[in-house]
C-alpha positions in Angstrom: -26.9 0.8 -42.1 -26.7 -2.0 -44.9 -27.0 -5.6 -44.4 -23.3 -6.1 -44.8 -22.5 -3.6 -42.0 -25.1 -5.2 -39.7 -23.6 -8.7 -40.3 -20.1 -7.3 -39.8 -21.1 -5.8 -36.5 -22.8 -9.0 -35.3 -19.6 -10.9 -36.1 -17.5 -8.4 -34.1 -20.0 -8.6 -31.3 -19.7 -12.3 -31.1 -16.0 -12.2 -31.3 -15.5 -9.8 -28.6 -18.3 -11.3 -26.4 -16.9 -14.8 -26.6 -13.3 -13.7 -25.9 -14.4 -11.8 -22.8 -16.4 -15.0 -21.7 -13.3 -17.2 -22.2 -11.3 -14.8 -19.8 -14.0 -14.8 -17.2 -14.7 -18.5 -17.6 -11.1 -19.5 -17.2 -10.8 -17.2 -14.2 -13.7 -18.8 -12.6 -13.0 -22.4 -13.5 -9.4 -22.3 -12.3 -10.9 -21.2 -8.8 -13.3 -24.2 -8.8 -10.5 -26.6 -10.1 -8.1 -25.5 -7.4 -5.9 -23.5 -9.5 -5.4 -26.0 -12.3 -4.9 -24.4 -15.7 -6.8 -25.2 -18.8 -4.3 -26.7 -21.4 -1.6 -25.1 -19.3 -2.7 -21.6 -19.8 -4.2 -18.9 -17.7 -6.9 -16.4 -18.5 -4.5 -13.8 -20.1 -3.0 -16.3 -22.4 -6.5 -17.6 -23.4 -7.8 -14.1 -24.0 -4.7 -13.2 -26.1 -5.1 -16.4 -28.2 -8.6 -15.7 -28.8 -7.8 -12.1 -29.9 -5.0 -13.3 -32.2 -6.6 -16.4 -33.6 -10.2 -16.7 -32.5 -11.2 -19.3 -35.1 -8.7 -21.9 -33.8 -8.4 -20.8 -30.0 -12.2 -20.6 -29.3 -13.1 -24.2 -30.4 -9.9 -25.5 -28.8 -10.8 -23.8 -25.5 -14.3 -25.4 -25.6 -13.0 -28.9 -26.0 -10.2 -28.4 -23.3 -12.7 -26.7 -21.0 -15.0 -29.7 -21.2 -12.1 -32.2 -20.5 -10.9 -30.0 -17.5 -14.3 -30.0 -16.0 -14.7 -33.8 -16.3 -11.3 -34.6 -15.2 -11.2 -32.1 -12.4 -14.6 -32.8 -11.0 -15.6 -29.2 -11.2 -19.4 -28.9 -11.3 -22.1 -26.7 -9.9 -23.4 -29.8 -7.9 -20.3 -29.7 -5.6 -18.2 -32.7 -4.7 -19.4 -36.2 -3.9 -20.4 -37.0 -0.3 -17.4 -37.7 1.9 -14.9 -35.8 -0.2 -12.9 -33.1 1.8 -11.3 -29.9 0.6 -7.5 -29.3 1.5 -5.9 -26.1 2.0 -4.6 -26.3 -1.5 -8.3 -25.8 -2.6 -8.7 -29.1 -4.3 -11.1 -31.9 -3.4 -10.0 -35.3 -2.2 -11.7 -38.4 -1.8 -12.4 -40.1 1.5 -9.7 -42.6 0.9 -6.9 -39.9 0.4 -5.9 -38.8 3.9 -3.9 -35.7 4.3 -0.3 -36.2 4.0 1.0 -33.8 6.5 1.2 -34.4 10.4 -1.2 -32.9 12.7 -0.2 -29.7 14.3 1.5 -29.9 17.9 -0.3 -29.1 21.0 -0.6 -25.5 22.1 0.8 -24.2 24.2 3.9 -26.3 24.5 5.1 -27.8 27.9 
């Protein structure tokens, strides 16, 4: 195998590996962000974009990913003390009480 073939294989490996990573990362990040999409797109759309135009989509994903993590508060450290997780999967600060009434007493009557 010549040098050109080795470089070509390495480029393909990086393209395929980073595209797979984008798909897995979007899927996992959406779970951590409570279903929030990254730049309005899900995992399938990001993978398709990376397949079709990797040179544009991959750097754009990295920039949007960073913004979503900082805006959405997704980190491996978990939420700040006192925050609570609602049934929609998102974290809310202590100053944001639930906006739904408490369940009725059971059994009735």
